[in-house]
C-alpha positions as CSV (number, residue, x, y, z in Angstrom):
1,M,104.0,96.1,88.8
2,G,104.6,92.8,90.4
3,S,102.2,89.9,90.3
4,G,98.5,90.3,89.8
5,I,96.8,91.8,86.7
6,T,97.8,94.7,84.5
7,I,95.4,95.4,81.6
8,T,96.1,98.3,79.4
9,S,94.4,100.0,76.4
10,G,94.4,103.3,74.6
11,V,97.2,105.8,74.5
12,S,99.2,107.6,77.1
13,Q,97.5,110.8,78.4
14,D,99.2,113.8,80.1
15,G,100.5,112.1,83.2
16,L,97.9,113.1,85.8
17,V,98.6,111.0,88.9
18,L,96.1,111.2,91.8
19,Q,96.7,109.5,95.1
20,M,94.6,108.6,98.2
21,D,96.7,107.3,101.1
22,A,97.6,108.3,104.7
23,Q,101.1,109.3,103.6
24,S,100.1,111.3,100.6
25,G,98.1,114.5,100.3
26,M,94.9,114.4,98.2
27,S,94.6,117.9,96.8
28,Y,93.1,118.3,93.3
29,S,91.2,121.4,92.6
30,P,88.4,120.1,90.3
31,N,87.2,118.0,93.1
32,T,85.7,120.0,96.0
33,F,84.7,117.1,98.2
34,A,86.9,116.7,101.3
35,Y,88.0,113.1,101.3
36,S,89.5,111.9,104.5
37,R,93.3,111.5,105.0
38,D,93.5,107.9,104.2
39,I,91.8,105.2,102.1
40,G,90.2,103.5,105.1
41,S,88.3,106.4,106.6
42,W,87.3,107.7,103.2
43,M,85.6,104.5,102.2
44,V,84.0,103.6,105.5
45,Q,82.0,106.8,105.5
46,Y,79.8,105.2,102.9
47,G,79.7,101.7,104.1
48,A,80.1,98.6,102.0
49,S,78.4,95.5,100.6
50,A,79.1,92.2,102.5
51,A,82.1,93.7,104.4
52,T,83.0,95.7,107.4
53,L,85.5,98.5,106.5
54,S,87.9,100.0,109.0
55,R,91.3,101.7,109.3
56,D,93.7,99.1,110.6
57,T,96.5,100.8,112.6
58,A,97.8,97.4,113.5
59,V,99.1,96.8,110.0
60,T,102.6,98.3,110.0
61,D,104.1,96.7,106.9
62,S,102.3,98.5,104.1
63,P,104.6,99.4,101.2
64,A,102.8,102.7,101.0
65,G,103.8,103.6,104.5
66,G,100.2,104.5,105.4
67,I,97.2,103.2,107.4
68,A,95.7,100.4,105.4
69,M,92.0,99.9,104.9
70,K,90.8,96.5,106.3
71,M,87.9,94.8,104.5
72,A,86.6,92.1,106.8
73,V,84.6,90.0,104.3
74,T,81.2,88.9,105.6
75,G,79.6,87.6,102.4
76,N,80.0,87.4,98.6
77,D,81.1,90.4,96.5
78,P,82.3,92.9,99.1
79,Y,83.2,96.2,97.7
80,T,84.0,99.8,98.6
81,A,80.8,101.8,98.1
82,T,80.6,104.4,95.3
83,Y,77.9,105.2,92.8
84,N,75.6,107.8,91.5
85,A,76.7,110.8,93.5
86,T,78.9,113.7,92.6
87,A,80.8,113.1,95.9
88,F,82.6,110.2,94.2
89,N,83.7,112.2,91.1
90,I,87.4,112.3,91.7
91,A,88.5,114.3,88.7
92,T,87.3,115.5,85.3
93,A,87.4,112.9,82.5
94,A,86.2,112.5,79.0
95,S,85.5,110.0,76.3
96,G,88.8,108.8,74.6
97,Q,90.8,109.1,77.8
98,T,92.5,106.0,79.4
99,W,92.6,105.9,83.2
100,T,94.7,103.4,85.3
101,L,93.9,102.4,88.9
102,S,96.7,100.8,90.9
103,V,96.7,99.8,94.6
104,Y,98.6,97.7,97.1
105,V,96.6,94.7,98.4
106,K,97.0,91.6,100.5
107,A,94.7,89.1,102.3
108,S,94.6,86.7,105.3
109,S,94.2,83.9,102.8
110,T,94.7,83.7,99.0
111,T,91.6,85.0,97.3
112,T,90.4,87.0,94.3
113,G,89.3,90.6,93.8
114,E,88.4,93.1,91.1
115,L,89.3,96.7,90.3
116,F,86.7,99.0,88.7
117,V,87.3,102.2,86.8
118,F,84.0,104.2,86.3
119,G,83.1,107.0,84.0
120,A,80.3,109.2,85.4
121,N,78.3,112.2,84.2
122,S,77.9,115.6,85.9
123,S,75.4,114.1,88.3
124,G,77.8,111.4,89.4
125,N,75.8,108.6,87.7
126,I,78.0,105.8,86.3
127,I,77.5,105.6,82.5
128,D,80.7,103.8,81.4
129,Y,83.0,101.3,83.2
130,G,85.5,98.5,83.0
131,S,86.8,96.0,85.5
132,G,89.6,93.5,85.8
133,A,90.0,90.4,88.1
134,I,93.0,90.3,90.4
135,N,94.7,87.5,92.5
136,I,95.2,88.6,96.1
137,T,97.9,86.7,98.1
138,T,99.0,86.9,101.7
139,S,101.8,89.3,100.7
140,W,101.5,92.9,99.6
141,T,101.2,93.1,95.8
142,R,100.8,96.1,93.6
143,V,98.0,95.5,91.1
144,S,96.5,97.7,88.4
145,Y,93.8,98.0,85.8
146,S,93.4,100.4,82.9
147,F,90.2,101.3,81.0
148,S,89.4,103.7,78.1
149,F,86.1,105.7,78.2
150,T,84.0,105.6,75.1
151,N,80.7,107.3,76.2
152,A,80.6,110.8,75.0
153,S,78.7,111.9,78.2
154,V,81.5,111.0,80.6
155,T,82.7,114.0,82.6
156,S,84.3,112.5,85.7
157,V,86.2,109.4,86.8
158,Q,85.4,107.2,89.9
159,F,86.8,103.8,91.1
160,R,85.9,100.8,93.2
161,L,87.8,98.0,95.0
162,D,86.1,94.6,95.1
163,G,86.7,91.4,97.1
164,P,85.8,87.9,96.1
165,N,82.5,87.3,94.3
166,S,82.0,84.0,96.1
167,G,83.5,82.0,99.0
168,G,85.2,84.8,100.7
169,S,83.4,85.1,104.0
170,G,85.8,85.3,106.9
171,I,88.7,86.5,104.9
172,N,90.4,89.9,105.6
173,I,91.7,92.0,102.8
174,W,93.9,95.1,103.2
175,W,94.2,97.9,100.7
176,D,96.6,100.8,100.7
177,G,98.3,103.4,98.4
178,A,95.6,103.8,95.8
179,Q,96.8,105.8,92.7
180,L,94.6,106.9,89.8
181,E,96.3,108.1,86.6
182,R,95.2,109.6,83.3
183,Q,97.3,107.4,81.2
184,S,97.5,103.9,79.7
185,S,99.6,102.2,82.4
186,A,100.5,102.6,86.0
187,T,103.6,104.4,87.1
188,T,105.6,103.6,90.2
189,Y,103.8,104.5,93.4
190,N,105.0,107.8,94.9
191,S,104.7,108.0,98.6
192,T,105.8,111.6,98.9
193,Y,103.9,113.3,101.8
194,N,102.0,116.5,101.1
195,P,100.9,118.0,104.4
196,N,98.5,120.4,102.8
197,G,95.9,118.1,101.4
198,L,92.6,116.7,102.5
199,Y,91.9,116.1,98.9
200,W,93.3,114.1,96.0
201,Y,96.8,115.3,95.1
202,D,98.3,115.4,91.7
203,M,101.7,113.8,91.9
204,G,102.2,113.8,88.1
205,P,104.9,115.7,86.2
206,N,102.6,117.9,84.2
207,K,100.6,119.9,86.7
């Protein structure tokens, strides 16, 4: 997966591959919330902590071929907002499943970040989670993090993208090509365009 961090645990699941990106559809029937067409506009609907989020159409070199989300860091621990709402439940999940989040990322200066995988209940409240630190350089890098749910009450999966916990003010971070998979490691990002989706789209082999 290139440089950065790859943490894996558990066993491979059934190959569910969900994407959120301007060049990929996002249709996945268990989720009825209409996410926007790309990662930037989806996240900015809900604001952020210590950052300004926007779609950056000026970035044309994304490996995902989409419109990157720009995280303009204004303080410590900037993140894409999620939490405690069914709107953020991306897909059904359960205890014992391993989920892997992968995404392209780069920054205006070398910095750090963190990927979170959350297990939520039917009300959208986070009750299980794991996170992994990542190194963010000035070049696009594919990073990933895997986590296995152990809480028996987990019914859905969510995720979060974090910037530096300290010393990051004034740095810009770009994210694109998020992919969330029900398996123990990340597969190659698939940028196939699906024109029908305003939802998460299953790119996996076992639909």
